[in-house]
C-alpha positions as protocol buffer text, in pm:
chain_id: "A"
residue {
  index: 1
  type: UNK
  ca { x: -19 y: 3 z: -12 }
}
residue {
  index: 2
  type: UNK
  ca { x: 106 y: 352 z: -58 }
}
residue {
  index: 3
  type: UNK
  ca { x: -21 y: 682 z: 101 }
}
residue {
  index: 4
  type: UNK
  ca { x: -187 y: 969 z: -106 }
}
residue {
  index: 5
  type: UNK
  ca { x: 26 y: 1247 z: -214 }
}
residue {
  index: 6
  type: UNK
  ca { x: -22 y: 1605 z: -321 }
}
residue {
  index: 7
  type: UNK
  ca { x: -7 y: 1488 z: -642 }
}
residue {
  index: 8
  type: UNK
  ca { x: -276 y: 1263 z: -600 }
}
residue {
  index: 9
  type: UNK
  ca { x: -507 y: 1503 z: -454 }
}
residue {
  index: 10
  type: UNK
  ca { x: -424 y: 1761 z: -727 }
}
residue {
  index: 11
  type: UNK
  ca { x: -500 y: 1496 z: -986 }
}
residue {
  index: 12
  type: UNK
  ca { x: -828 y: 1444 z: -806 }
}
residue {
  index: 13
  type: UNK
  ca { x: -919 y: 1829 z: -816 }
}
residue {
  index: 14
  type: UNK
  ca { x: -858 y: 1800 z: -1191 }
}
residue {
  index: 15
  type: UNK
  ca { x: -1101 y: 1526 z: -1252 }
}
residue {
  index: 16
  type: UNK
  ca { x: -1356 y: 1730 z: -1055 }
}
residue {
  index: 17
  type: UNK
  ca { x: -1292 y: 2030 z: -1246 }
}
residue {
  index: 18
  type: UNK
  ca { x: -1285 y: 1852 z: -1605 }
}
residue {
  index: 19
  type: UNK
  ca { x: -1626 y: 1670 z: -1534 }
}
residue {
  index: 20
  type: UNK
  ca { x: -1764 y: 2004 z: -1456 }
}
residue {
  index: 21
  type: UNK
  ca { x: -1697 y: 2130 z: -1798 }
}
residue {
  index: 22
  type: UNK
  ca { x: -1825 y: 1823 z: -1980 }
}
residue {
  index: 23
  type: UNK
  ca { x: -2154 y: 1956 z: -1841 }
}
residue {
  index: 24
  type: UNK
  ca { x: -2105 y: 2262 z: -2060 }
}
residue {
  index: 25
  type: UNK
  ca { x: -2001 y: 2027 z: -2329 }
}
residue {
  index: 26
  type: UNK
  ca { x: -2300 y: 1829 z: -2300 }
}
residue {
  index: 27
  type: UNK
  ca { x: -2527 y: 2162 z: -2298 }
}
residue {
  index: 28
  type: UNK
  ca { x: -2332 y: 2273 z: -2632 }
}
residue {
  index: 29
  type: UNK
  ca { x: -2363 y: 1958 z: -2830 }
}
residue {
  index: 30
  type: UNK
  ca { x: -2738 y: 1946 z: -2692 }
}
residue {
  index: 31
  type: UNK
  ca { x: -2813 y: 2258 z: -2835 }
}
residue {
  index: 32
  type: UNK
  ca { x: -2618 y: 2184 z: -3138 }
}
residue {
  index: 33
  type: UNK
  ca { x: -2815 y: 1853 z: -3191 }
}
residue {
  index: 34
  type: UNK
  ca { x: -3171 y: 2029 z: -3163 }
}
residue {
  index: 35
  type: UNK
  ca { x: -3068 y: 2279 z: -3424 }
}
residue {
  index: 36
  type: UNK
  ca { x: -2933 y: 2012 z: -3655 }
}
residue {
  index: 37
  type: UNK
  ca { x: -3177 y: 1731 z: -3577 }
}
residue {
  index: 38
  type: UNK
  ca { x: -2926 y: 1487 z: -3557 }
}
residue {
  index: 39
  type: UNK
  ca { x: -2718 y: 1378 z: -3239 }
}
residue {
  index: 40
  type: UNK
  ca { x: -2473 y: 1193 z: -3475 }
}
residue {
  index: 41
  type: UNK
  ca { x: -2401 y: 1498 z: -3698 }
}
residue {
  index: 42
  type: UNK
  ca { x: -2389 y: 1735 z: -3405 }
}
residue {
  index: 43
  type: UNK
  ca { x: -2138 y: 1487 z: -3244 }
}
residue {
  index: 44
  type: UNK
  ca { x: -1922 y: 1468 z: -3552 }
}
residue {
  index: 45
  type: UNK
  ca { x: -1941 y: 1843 z: -3541 }
}
residue {
  index: 46
  type: UNK
  ca { x: -1779 y: 1826 z: -3183 }
}
residue {
  index: 47
  type: UNK
  ca { x: -1518 y: 1591 z: -3270 }
}
residue {
  index: 48
  type: UNK
  ca { x: -1432 y: 1737 z: -3593 }
}
residue {
  index: 49
  type: UNK
  ca { x: -1369 y: 2082 z: -3430 }
}
residue {
  index: 50
  type: UNK
  ca { x: -1177 y: 1925 z: -3173 }
}
residue {
  index: 51
  type: UNK
  ca { x: -972 y: 1754 z: -3412 }
}
residue {
  index: 52
  type: UNK
  ca { x: -919 y: 2075 z: -3599 }
}
residue {
  index: 53
  type: UNK
  ca { x: -783 y: 2237 z: -3267 }
}
residue {
  index: 54
  type: UNK
  ca { x: -535 y: 1931 z: -3209 }
}
residue {
  index: 55
  type: UNK
  ca { x: -445 y: 1971 z: -3550 }
}
residue {
  index: 56
  type: UNK
  ca { x: -333 y: 2350 z: -3521 }
}
residue {
  index: 57
  type: UNK
  ca { x: -154 y: 2257 z: -3191 }
}
residue {
  index: 58
  type: UNK
  ca { x: 39 y: 1964 z: -3303 }
}
residue {
  index: 59
  type: UNK
  ca { x: 145 y: 2189 z: -3632 }
}
residue {
  index: 60
  type: UNK
  ca { x: 262 y: 2439 z: -3360 }
}
residue {
  index: 61
  type: UNK
  ca { x: 404 y: 2234 z: -3098 }
}
residue {
  index: 62
  type: UNK
  ca { x: 719 y: 2023 z: -3125 }
}
residue {
  index: 63
  type: UNK
  ca { x: 652 y: 1834 z: -2821 }
}
residue {
  index: 64
  type: UNK
  ca { x: 289 y: 1707 z: -2917 }
}
residue {
  index: 65
  type: UNK
  ca { x: 432 y: 1611 z: -3269 }
}
residue {
  index: 66
  type: UNK
  ca { x: 706 y: 1406 z: -3092 }
}
residue {
  index: 67
  type: UNK
  ca { x: 460 y: 1224 z: -2875 }
}
residue {
  index: 68
  type: UNK
  ca { x: 247 y: 1138 z: -3202 }
}
residue {
  index: 69
  type: UNK
  ca { x: 567 y: 983 z: -3343 }
}
residue {
  index: 70
  type: UNK
  ca { x: 629 y: 786 z: -3032 }
}
residue {
  index: 71
  type: UNK
  ca { x: 295 y: 644 z: -3007 }
}
residue {
  index: 72
  type: UNK
  ca { x: 349 y: 536 z: -3370 }
}
residue {
  index: 73
  type: UNK
  ca { x: 674 y: 412 z: -3280 }
}
residue {
  index: 74
  type: UNK
  ca { x: 510 y: 208 z: -2987 }
}
residue {
  index: 75
  type: UNK
  ca { x: 264 y: 43 z: -3201 }
}
residue {
  index: 76
  type: UNK
  ca { x: 507 y: -73 z: -3447 }
}
residue {
  index: 77
  type: UNK
  ca { x: 763 y: -194 z: -3186 }
}
residue {
  index: 78
  type: UNK
  ca { x: 434 y: -373 z: -3027 }
}
residue {
  index: 79
  type: UNK
  ca { x: 471 y: -171 z: -2705 }
}
residue {
  index: 80
  type: UNK
  ca { x: 123 y: -69 z: -2758 }
}
residue {
  index: 81
  type: UNK
  ca { x: -128 y: -294 z: -2892 }
}
residue {
  index: 82
  type: UNK
  ca { x: -318 y: -163 z: -3219 }
}
residue {
  index: 83
  type: UNK
  ca { x: -627 y: -165 z: -3052 }
}
residue {
  index: 84
  type: UNK
  ca { x: -508 y: 71 z: -2737 }
}
residue {
  index: 85
  type: UNK
  ca { x: -497 y: 354 z: -3005 }
}
residue {
  index: 86
  type: UNK
  ca { x: -865 y: 317 z: -3079 }
}
residue {
  index: 87
  type: UNK
  ca { x: -1008 y: 451 z: -2778 }
}
residue {
  index: 88
  type: UNK
  ca { x: -1182 y: 763 z: -2973 }
}
residue {
  index: 89
  type: UNK
  ca { x: -1407 y: 506 z: -3152 }
}
residue {
  index: 90
  type: UNK
  ca { x: -1537 y: 429 z: -2798 }
}
residue {
  index: 91
  type: UNK
  ca { x: -1631 y: 801 z: -2740 }
}
residue {
  index: 92
  type: UNK
  ca { x: -1775 y: 816 z: -3072 }
}
residue {
  index: 93
  type: UNK
  ca { x: -1983 y: 503 z: -2979 }
}
residue {
  index: 94
  type: UNK
  ca { x: -2076 y: 670 z: -2653 }
}
residue {
  index: 95
  type: UNK
  ca { x: -2223 y: 963 z: -2830 }
}
residue {
  index: 96
  type: UNK
  ca { x: -2398 y: 721 z: -3053 }
}
residue {
  index: 97
  type: UNK
  ca { x: -2576 y: 541 z: -2800 }
}
residue {
  index: 98
  type: UNK
  ca { x: -2645 y: 866 z: -2614 }
}
residue {
  index: 99
  type: UNK
  ca { x: -2834 y: 1025 z: -2938 }
}
residue {
  index: 100
  type: UNK
  ca { x: -3038 y: 714 z: -2960 }
}
residue {
  index: 101
  type: UNK
  ca { x: -3112 y: 627 z: -2578 }
}
residue {
  index: 102
  type: UNK
  ca { x: -3188 y: 949 z: -2420 }
}
residue {
  index: 103
  type: UNK
  ca { x: -3496 y: 991 z: -2642 }
}
residue {
  index: 104
  type: UNK
  ca { x: -3614 y: 669 z: -2577 }
}
residue {
  index: 105
  type: UNK
  ca { x: -3533 y: 651 z: -2180 }
}
residue {
  index: 106
  type: UNK
  ca { x: -3496 y: 984 z: -2065 }
}
residue {
  index: 107
  type: UNK
  ca { x: -3189 y: 1185 z: -1945 }
}
residue {
  index: 108
  type: UNK
  ca { x: -3201 y: 1085 z: -1557 }
}
residue {
  index: 109
  type: UNK
  ca { x: -3247 y: 710 z: -1626 }
}
residue {
  index: 110
  type: UNK
  ca { x: -2945 y: 748 z: -1906 }
}
residue {
  index: 111
  type: UNK
  ca { x: -2724 y: 934 z: -1636 }
}
residue {
  index: 112
  type: UNK
  ca { x: -2789 y: 682 z: -1375 }
}
residue {
  index: 113
  type: UNK
  ca { x: -2733 y: 389 z: -1588 }
}
residue {
  index: 114
  type: UNK
  ca { x: -2386 y: 555 z: -1737 }
}
residue {
  index: 115
  type: UNK
  ca { x: -2249 y: 603 z: -1377 }
}
residue {
  index: 116
  type: UNK
  ca { x: -2348 y: 281 z: -1282 }
}
residue {
  index: 117
  type: UNK
  ca { x: -2164 y: 126 z: -1551 }
}
residue {
  index: 118
  type: UNK
  ca { x: -1876 y: 325 z: -1519 }
}
residue {
  index: 119
  type: UNK
  ca { x: -1802 y: 310 z: -1129 }
}
residue {
  index: 120
  type: UNK
  ca { x: -1869 y: -100 z: -1162 }
}
residue {
  index: 121
  type: UNK
  ca { x: -1631 y: -151 z: -1462 }
}
residue {
  index: 122
  type: UNK
  ca { x: -1382 y: 108 z: -1297 }
}
residue {
  index: 123
  type: UNK
  ca { x: -1352 y: -143 z: -990 }
}
residue {
  index: 124
  type: UNK
  ca { x: -1278 y: -447 z: -1238 }
}
residue {
  index: 125
  type: UNK
  ca { x: -1021 y: -182 z: -1440 }
}
residue {
  index: 126
  type: UNK
  ca { x: -836 y: -118 z: -1140 }
}
residue {
  index: 127
  type: UNK
  ca { x: -850 y: -512 z: -1006 }
}
residue {
  index: 128
  type: UNK
  ca { x: -692 y: -593 z: -1357 }
}
residue {
  index: 129
  type: UNK
  ca { x: -452 y: -317 z: -1367 }
}
residue {
  index: 130
  type: UNK
  ca { x: -603 y: -217 z: -1708 }
}
residue {
  index: 131
  type: UNK
  ca { x: -481 y: 147 z: -1672 }
}
residue {
  index: 132
  type: UNK
  ca { x: -107 y: 250 z: -1608 }
}
residue {
  index: 133
  type: UNK
  ca { x: -199 y: 349 z: -1233 }
}
residue {
  index: 134
  type: UNK
  ca { x: -149 y: -30 z: -1164 }
}
residue {
  index: 135
  type: UNK
  ca { x: -318 y: -295 z: -966 }
}
residue {
  index: 136
  type: UNK
  ca { x: -574 y: -185 z: -689 }
}
residue {
  index: 137
  type: UNK
  ca { x: -753 y: -410 z: -459 }
}
residue {
  index: 138
  type: UNK
  ca { x: -1139 y: -438 z: -454 }
}
residue {
  index: 139
  type: UNK
  ca { x: -1200 y: -376 z: -93 }
}
residue {
  index: 140
  type: UNK
  ca { x: -1520 y: -333 z: 79 }
}
residue {
  index: 141
  type: UNK
  ca { x: -1446 y: 39 z: 123 }
}
residue {
  index: 142
  type: UNK
  ca { x: -1380 y: 107 z: -230 }
}
residue {
  index: 143
  type: UNK
  ca { x: -1683 y: -93 z: -318 }
}
residue {
  index: 144
  type: UNK
  ca { x: -1913 y: 125 z: -63 }
}
residue {
  index: 145
  type: UNK
  ca { x: -1763 y: 442 z: -198 }
}
residue {
  index: 146
  type: UNK
  ca { x: -1873 y: 347 z: -558 }
}
residue {
  index: 147
  type: UNK
  ca { x: -2224 y: 239 z: -449 }
}
residue {
  index: 148
  type: UNK
  ca { x: -2266 y: 566 z: -238 }
}
residue {
  index: 149
  type: UNK
  ca { x: -2157 y: 757 z: -547 }
}
residue {
  index: 150
  type: UNK
  ca { x: -2425 y: 600 z: -747 }
}
residue {
  index: 151
  type: UNK
  ca { x: -2686 y: 659 z: -465 }
}
residue {
  index: 152
  type: UNK
  ca { x: -2585 y: 1034 z: -485 }
}
residue {
  index: 153
  type: UNK
  ca { x: -2621 y: 1035 z: -870 }
}
residue {
  index: 154
  type: UNK
  ca { x: -2993 y: 832 z: -830 }
}
residue {
  index: 155
  type: UNK
  ca { x: -3102 y: 1114 z: -559 }
}
residue {
  index: 156
  type: UNK
  ca { x: -2960 y: 1404 z: -756 }
}
residue {
  index: 157
  type: UNK
  ca { x: -3142 y: 1320 z: -1082 }
}
residue {
  index: 158
  type: UNK
  ca { x: -3454 y: 1136 z: -897 }
}
residue {
  index: 159
  type: UNK
  ca { x: -3678 y: 1457 z: -954 }
}
residue {
  index: 160
  type: UNK
  ca { x: -3660 y: 1387 z: -1337 }
}
residue {
  index: 161
  type: UNK
  ca { x: -3777 y: 998 z: -1323 }
}
residue {
  index: 162
  type: UNK
  ca { x: -4118 y: 1135 z: -1438 }
}
residue {
  index: 163
  type: UNK
  ca { x: -3985 y: 1156 z: -1804 }
}
residue {
  index: 164
  type: UNK
  ca { x: -3818 y: 797 z: -1801 }
}
residue {
  index: 165
  type: UNK
  ca { x: -3954 y: 518 z: -2018 }
}
residue {
  index: 166
  type: UNK
  ca { x: -3829 y: 169 z: -1954 }
}
residue {
  index: 167
  type: UNK
  ca { x: -3722 y: 34 z: -2286 }
}
residue {
  index: 168
  type: UNK
  ca { x: -3542 y: -286 z: -2236 }
}
residue {
  index: 169
  type: UNK
  ca { x: -3258 y: -233 z: -2513 }
}
residue {
  index: 170
  type: UNK
  ca { x: -3162 y: 135 z: -2445 }
}
residue {
  index: 171
  type: UNK
  ca { x: -3144 y: 54 z: -2092 }
}
residue {
  index: 172
  type: UNK
  ca { x: -2869 y: -228 z: -2139 }
}
residue {
  index: 173
  type: UNK
  ca { x: -2684 y: -60 z: -2420 }
}
residue {
  index: 174
  type: UNK
  ca { x: -2656 y: 271 z: -2162 }
}
residue {
  index: 175
  type: UNK
  ca { x: -2526 y: 47 z: -1909 }
}
residue {
  index: 176
  type: UNK
  ca { x: -2257 y: -106 z: -2107 }
}
residue {
  index: 177
  type: UNK
  ca { x: -2154 y: 207 z: -2296 }
}
residue {
  index: 178
  type: UNK
  ca { x: -2084 y: 321 z: -1919 }
}
residue {
  index: 179
  type: UNK
  ca { x: -1869 y: 5 z: -1844 }
}
residue {
  index: 180
  type: UNK
  ca { x: -1674 y: 81 z: -2163 }
}
residue {
  index: 181
  type: UNK
  ca { x: -1611 y: 471 z: -2106 }
}
residue {
  index: 182
  type: UNK
  ca { x: -1386 y: 362 z: -1802 }
}
residue {
  index: 183
  type: UNK
  ca { x: -1181 y: 93 z: -2006 }
}
residue {
  index: 184
  type: UNK
  ca { x: -1167 y: 420 z: -2275 }
}
residue {
  index: 185
  type: UNK
  ca { x: -980 y: 621 z: -2008 }
}
residue {
  index: 186
  type: UNK
  ca { x: -777 y: 354 z: -1919 }
}
residue {
  index: 187
  type: UNK
  ca { x: -633 y: 263 z: -2248 }
}
residue {
  index: 188
  type: UNK
  ca { x: -582 y: 636 z: -2328 }
}
residue {
  index: 189
  type: UNK
  ca { x: -380 y: 658 z: -1996 }
}
residue {
  index: 190
  type: UNK
  ca { x: -138 y: 390 z: -2157 }
}
residue {
  index: 191
  type: UNK
  ca { x: -134 y: 582 z: -2519 }
}
residue {
  index: 192
  type: UNK
  ca { x: -33 y: 894 z: -2294 }
}
residue {
  index: 193
  type: UNK
  ca { x: 239 y: 704 z: -2123 }
}
residue {
  index: 194
  type: UNK
  ca { x: 389 y: 591 z: -2477 }
}
residue {
  index: 195
  type: UNK
  ca { x: 339 y: 943 z: -2596 }
}
residue {
  index: 196
  type: UNK
  ca { x: 508 y: 1140 z: -2307 }
}
residue {
  index: 197
  type: UNK
  ca { x: 244 y: 1370 z: -2371 }
}
residue {
  index: 198
  type: UNK
  ca { x: -159 y: 1336 z: -2306 }
}
residue {
  index: 199
  type: UNK
  ca { x: -238 y: 1605 z: -2571 }
}
residue {
  index: 200
  type: UNK
  ca { x: -69 y: 1348 z: -2822 }
}
residue {
  index: 201
  type: UNK
  ca { x: -279 y: 1088 z: -2698 }
}
residue {
  index: 202
  type: UNK
  ca { x: -588 y: 1302 z: -2748 }
}
residue {
  index: 203
  type: UNK
  ca { x: -492 y: 1367 z: -3108 }
}
residue {
  index: 204
  type: UNK
  ca { x: -500 y: 986 z: -3158 }
}
residue {
  index: 205
  type: UNK
  ca { x: -849 y: 979 z: -2971 }
}
residue {
  index: 206
  type: UNK
  ca { x: -986 y: 1233 z: -3191 }
}
residue {
  index: 207
  type: UNK
  ca { x: -880 y: 1106 z: -3526 }
}
residue {
  index: 208
  type: UNK
  ca { x: -1011 y: 747 z: -3459 }
}
residue {
  index: 209
  type: UNK
  ca { x: -1351 y: 893 z: -3300 }
}
residue {
  index: 210
  type: UNK
  ca { x: -1403 y: 1135 z: -3616 }
}
residue {
  index: 211
  type: UNK
  ca { x: -1326 y: 861 z: -3833 }
}
residue {
  index: 212
  type: UNK
  ca { x: -1590 y: 632 z: -3696 }
}
residue {
  index: 213
  type: UNK
  ca { x: -1818 y: 911 z: -3669 }
}
residue {
  index: 214
  type: UNK
  ca { x: -1786 y: 987 z: -4008 }
}
residue {
  index: 215
  type: UNK
  ca { x: -1883 y: 620 z: -4102 }
}
residue {
  index: 216
  type: UNK
  ca { x: -2191 y: 611 z: -3857 }
}
residue {
  index: 217
  type: UNK
  ca { x: -2331 y: 941 z: -4017 }
}
residue {
  index: 218
  type: UNK
  ca { x: -2285 y: 830 z: -4407 }
}
residue {
  index: 219
  type: UNK
  ca { x: -2455 y: 508 z: -4316 }
}
residue {
  index: 220
  type: UNK
  ca { x: -2768 y: 701 z: -4164 }
}
residue {
  index: 221
  type: UNK
  ca { x: -2742 y: 920 z: -4477 }
}
residue {
  index: 222
  type: UNK
  ca { x: -2737 y: 643 z: -4761 }
}
residue {
  index: 223
  type: UNK
  ca { x: -3004 y: 448 z: -4538 }
}
residue {
  index: 224
  type: UNK
  ca { x: -3236 y: 751 z: -4532 }
}
residue {
  index: 225
  type: UNK
  ca { x: -3245 y: 788 z: -4179 }
}
residue {
  index: 226
  type: UNK
  ca { x: -3053 y: 1145 z: -4173 }
}
residue {
  index: 227
  type: UNK
  ca { x: -2970 y: 1410 z: -4398 }
}
residue {
  index: 228
  type: UNK
  ca { x: -2668 y: 1680 z: -4377 }
}
residue {
  index: 229
  type: UNK
  ca { x: -2778 y: 1990 z: -4237 }
}
residue {
  index: 230
  type: UNK
  ca { x: -2607 y: 2335 z: -4283 }
}
residue {
  index: 231
  type: UNK
  ca { x: -2419 y: 2441 z: -3965 }
}
residue {
  index: 232
  type: UNK
  ca { x: -2574 y: 2746 z: -3794 }
}
residue {
  index: 233
  type: UNK
  ca { x: -2385 y: 3098 z: -3790 }
}
residue {
  index: 234
  type: UNK
  ca { x: -2487 y: 3151 z: -3418 }
}
residue {
  index: 235
  type: UNK
  ca { x: -2461 y: 3150 z: -3149 }
}
residue {
  index: 236
  type: UNK
  ca { x: -2098 y: 3042 z: -3128 }
}
residue {
  index: 237
  type: UNK
  ca { x: -2085 y: 2865 z: -2793 }
}
residue {
  index: 238
  type: UNK
  ca { x: -2256 y: 2574 z: -2924 }
}
residue {
  index: 239
  type: UNK
  ca { x: -1941 y: 2489 z: -3106 }
}
residue {
  index: 240
  type: UNK
  ca { x: -1712 y: 2470 z: -2798 }
}
residue {
  index: 241
  type: UNK
  ca { x: -1797 y: 2112 z: -2719 }
}
residue {
  index: 242
  type: UNK
  ca { x: -1493 y: 1983 z: -2938 }
}
residue {
  index: 243
  type: UNK
  ca { x: -1251 y: 2217 z: -2750 }
}
residue {
  index: 244
  type: UNK
  ca { x: -1413 y: 2104 z: -2420 }
}
residue {
  index: 245
  type: UNK
  ca { x: -1379 y: 1755 z: -2510 }
}
residue {
  index: 246
  type: UNK
  ca { x: -967 y: 1794 z: -2596 }
}
residue {
  index: 247
  type: UNK
  ca { x: -933 y: 1926 z: -2233 }
}
residue {
  index: 248
  type: UNK
  ca { x: -1112 y: 1623 z: -2106 }
}
residue {
  index: 249
  type: UNK
  ca { x: -932 y: 1340 z: -2307 }
}
residue {
  index: 250
  type: UNK
  ca { x: -595 y: 1528 z: -2232 }
}
residue {
  index: 251
  type: UNK
  ca { x: -670 y: 1558 z: -1853 }
}
residue {
  index: 252
  type: UNK
  ca { x: -843 y: 1196 z: -1836 }
}
residue {
  index: 253
  type: UNK
  ca { x: -544 y: 1064 z: -1974 }
}
residue {
  index: 254
  type: UNK
  ca { x: -292 y: 1213 z: -1728 }
}
residue {
  index: 255
  type: UNK
  ca { x: -503 y: 1190 z: -1437 }
}
residue {
  index: 256
  type: UNK
  ca { x: -594 y: 845 z: -1450 }
}
residue {
  index: 257
  type: UNK
  ca { x: -231 y: 753 z: -1415 }
}
residue {
  index: 258
  type: UNK
  ca { x: -236 y: 914 z: -1072 }
}
residue {
  index: 259
  type: UNK
  ca { x: -571 y: 819 z: -949 }
}
residue {
  index: 260
  type: UNK
  ca { x: -669 y: 461 z: -1095 }
}
residue {
  index: 261
  type: UNK
  ca { x: -994 y: 449 z: -1260 }
}
residue {
  index: 262
  type: UNK
  ca { x: -1229 y: 419 z: -970 }
}
residue {
  index: 263
  type: UNK
  ca { x: -1129 y: 752 z: -810 }
}
residue {
  index: 264
  type: UNK
  ca { x: -1095 y: 936 z: -1153 }
}
residue {
  index: 265
  type: UNK
  ca { x: -1458 y: 837 z: -1263 }
}
residue {
  index: 266
  type: UNK
  ca { x: -1597 y: 906 z: -895 }
}
residue {
  index: 267
  type: UNK
  ca { x: -1403 y: 1252 z: -922 }
}
residue {
  index: 268
  type: UNK
  ca { x: -1545 y: 1330 z: -1280 }
}
residue {
  index: 269
  type: UNK
  ca { x: -1910 y: 1243 z: -1177 }
}
residue {
  index: 270
  type: UNK
  ca { x: -1897 y: 1441 z: -863 }
}
residue {
  index: 271
  type: UNK
  ca { x: -1759 y: 1741 z: -1112 }
}
residue {
  index: 272
  type: UNK
  ca { x: -2033 y: 1668 z: -1358 }
}
residue {
  index: 273
  type: UNK
  ca { x: -2299 y: 1729 z: -1094 }
}
residue {
  index: 274
  type: UNK
  ca { x: -2134 y: 2031 z: -951 }
}
residue {
  index: 275
  type: UNK
  ca { x: -2165 y: 2154 z: -1309 }
}
residue {
  index: 276
  type: UNK
  ca { x: -2497 y: 2099 z: -1339 }
}
residue {
  index: 277
  type: UNK
  ca { x: -2589 y: 2287 z: -1005 }
}
residue {
  index: 278
  type: UNK
  ca { x: -2346 y: 2595 z: -1133 }
}
residue {
  index: 279
  type: UNK
  ca { x: -2537 y: 2612 z: -1486 }
}
residue {
  index: 280
  type: UNK
  ca { x: -2894 y: 2577 z: -1300 }
}
residue {
  index: 281
  type: UNK
  ca { x: -2763 y: 2894 z: -1099 }
}
residue {
  index: 282
  type: UNK
  ca { x: -2595 y: 3098 z: -1338 }
}
residue {
  index: 283
  type: UNK
  ca { x: -2714 y: 2994 z: -1683 }
}
residue {
  index: 284
  type: UNK
  ca { x: -3049 y: 2795 z: -1655 }
}
residue {
  index: 285
  type: UNK
  ca { x: -3260 y: 2730 z: -1949 }
}
residue {
  index: 286
  type: UNK
  ca { x: -3597 y: 2842 z: -1943 }
}
residue {
  index: 287
  type: UNK
  ca { x: -3826 y: 2677 z: -1666 }
}
residue {
  index: 288
  type: UNK
  ca { x: -3512 y: 2529 z: -1476 }
}
residue {
  index: 289
  type: UNK
  ca { x: -3481 y: 2585 z: -1109 }
}
residue {
  index: 290
  type: UNK
  ca { x: -3216 y: 2488 z: -835 }
}
residue {
  index: 291
  type: UNK
  ca { x: -3287 y: 2124 z: -762 }
}
residue {
  index: 292
  type: UNK
  ca { x: -3278 y: 2029 z: -382 }
}
residue {
  index: 293
  type: UNK
  ca { x: -3225 y: 1691 z: -479 }
}
residue {
  index: 294
  type: UNK
  ca { x: -2916 y: 1787 z: -700 }
}
residue {
  index: 295
  type: UNK
  ca { x: -2784 y: 1983 z: -422 }
}
residue {
  index: 296
  type: UNK
  ca { x: -2821 y: 1659 z: -175 }
}
residue {
  index: 297
  type: UNK
  ca { x: -2704 y: 1420 z: -444 }
}
residue {
  index: 298
  type: UNK
  ca { x: -2368 y: 1617 z: -513 }
}
residue {
  index: 299
  type: UNK
  ca { x: -2312 y: 1623 z: -139 }
}
residue {
  index: 300
  type: UNK
  ca { x: -2350 y: 1258 z: -109 }
}
residue {
  index: 301
  type: UNK
  ca { x: -2125 y: 1204 z: -421 }
}
residue {
  index: 302
  type: UNK
  ca { x: -1851 y: 1459 z: -299 }
}
residue {
  index: 303
  type: UNK
  ca { x: -1848 y: 1219 z: 54 }
}
residue {
  index: 304
  type: UNK
  ca { x: -1797 y: 925 z: -150 }
}
residue {
  index: 305
  type: UNK
  ca { x: -1498 y: 1058 z: -347 }
}
residue {
  index: 306
  type: UNK
  ca { x: -1328 y: 1167 z: -15 }
}
residue {
  index: 307
  type: UNK
  ca { x: -1389 y: 815 z: 115 }
}
residue {
  index: 308
  type: UNK
  ca { x: -1248 y: 668 z: -209 }
}
residue {
  index: 309
  type: UNK
  ca { x: -950 y: 890 z: -145 }
}
residue {
  index: 310
  type: UNK
  ca { x: -870 y: 810 z: 229 }
}
residue {
  index: 311
  type: UNK
  ca { x: -601 y: 545 z: 102 }
}
residue {
  index: 312
  type: UNK
  ca { x: -452 y: 433 z: -231 }
}
residue {
  index: 313
  type: UNK
  ca { x: -478 y: 54 z: -247 }
}
residue {
  index: 314
  type: UNK
  ca { x: -223 y: 2 z: -550 }
}
residue {
  index: 315
  type: UNK
  ca { x: -34 y: -318 z: -503 }
}
residue {
  index: 316
  type: UNK
  ca { x: 127 y: -416 z: -798 }
}
residue {
  index: 317
  type: UNK
  ca { x: 292 y: -112 z: -1013 }
}
residue {
  index: 318
  type: UNK
  ca { x: 165 y: -102 z: -1382 }
}
residue {
  index: 319
  type: UNK
  ca { x: 411 y: -201 z: -1661 }
}
residue {
  index: 320
  type: UNK
  ca { x: 504 y: 124 z: -1812 }
}
residue {
  index: 321
  type: UNK
  ca { x: 471 y: 87 z: -2209 }
}
């Protein structure tokens, strides 16, 4: 066992902050999807703008370019498995399932299932040593902390369950894609180690994610289930989703090495609830009011994060790739 350091607490704070910003990303992408009438096209625009930003950063930064070449070399030398650089595809699948499931089961149920999937699978990610943070024991305290976080999220969104519908296939898909997200962060962490630069890992993430979304959207168009819509000229803030996504992936790639999957996921979830509260307070949509349930759920989730951070349970260091 090893005790937590200031670096771990800083990484936990980063996980909470980037989690909060993902709420703003969801708000931007959701508004864009509503204007375009297509969640997949909105996701493609988000990934595409993020990729354009990363291309610009790569052109002006030698360290990012070097990191990208290191990733390619690591794959060629089999220090990285080919599938480990495909994390962005998991993100593309996530937004596709999100765009299909939310209209069918409601935001509240989708959120609970995503969090349940993430926290459950993050325990396994840590147990199996999938992330570069190493192997962490599945202790009763960590399981309790994970369950406590899920309870917090259930309470936070419980006043929205009236919109829920119980359609089996989307329910199962939502939980499973939540499980996949934890593995996405874990393998991105290995790519970041190989690159020596988390932004370089984000470049690979956005390349593969954008590529898959192009394929998915093309299939929708040729099958008659979607049409390419012109992009709106305003408001400009709806195009911030890609930039926030870049910051999230790069931060997650770095932070998961310090925290492991469970503590990163729980910090991110707490940040999402905090971000929701801040948006409800300072930038509410029409008819939105601050929910007491959200405040209580956030408090419970933060307690769960503190409980998970009482002691690190890393027992076998991960192999550096």
